[in-house]
C-alpha angles and dihedrals in degrees: 000000000000124000132189112223111201111200107213118198127198123221091207096051124100106235096177093104097041117126117241117269096220097084090052091051093047094048094051091044090055089051093047089236099116110061100175143338145156144186119255129221119256118285090249088069093054126106118210115212125201132169117213123173090348092304120120110228120194126188128181117245135027124324090248131030108232138139089239119068140166106266097176146332141233130196112218133189111206137161092235145003088255091060091048090052090049090052092047092050090058093056109110092229090060088077095059104020135014139276120217112204114197127172120230116254106265111198098144136039095238094160092051091050093050092049088051089053091051090051089051090052090051091052092046092051091050092050095040087238103161094173089053089054093046091054089072099049130087118246090246095050114155114232131195108202108236093224107031095033089217120143117241133169135225142037094282090058090048091050093050092048092051092045090054093048094048089051089064095058137051130217126002124343119227113214116187121183115211130188093005110193123180134197114190126191131176096280107001137045139185130207127197120197148146109244118201118199123193126182143127117268120230086250089061095252120128120252119211113165132162122195135173111245130193114191128190121210129192136178116262115259108280091016 
């Protein structure tokens, strides 16, 4: 589950003895827990925007005057709130300021839907169902032809590439997804996996190939 970590500084705190943040960032990056983050400019550089009676009102500075302010943010992916709290407690700013941990709003099972799509692709490959595979790709899909290696675009190019590939094997195609890792945002997602393909070549020789695959997902238009 994703969590927003708001790093709250304190104007009255002495930060001279604070440990550097970089080791914390590097450790979480190595663990694939910290997805993104950045420091923010000082509150004095902020502009607060309000709309009243159809008129846009802008004032310089933060929306509220307080000694504590949001100095930066981090997006975490943790198995539980307890893990996110543990990560937040190790942030150097936690010793002089505060860390607000807030879960992302989860109103849809995006991960479940993506895993369902991947299962459909596995079934379609096994059954040589090209139309079933095409149903999950965008009209402007980018295709690298498996023989020529040339980049093409569109569902027709995808269909031709799959037709050629299926012509090189006989019988069903086994597609096994290994080490499936998923990163889901509000409107896009990316998966990283090792995909093992096993089949029998038209020459009668066995095929057993493993490749690393990165897949991008996006909501349908109007979705």
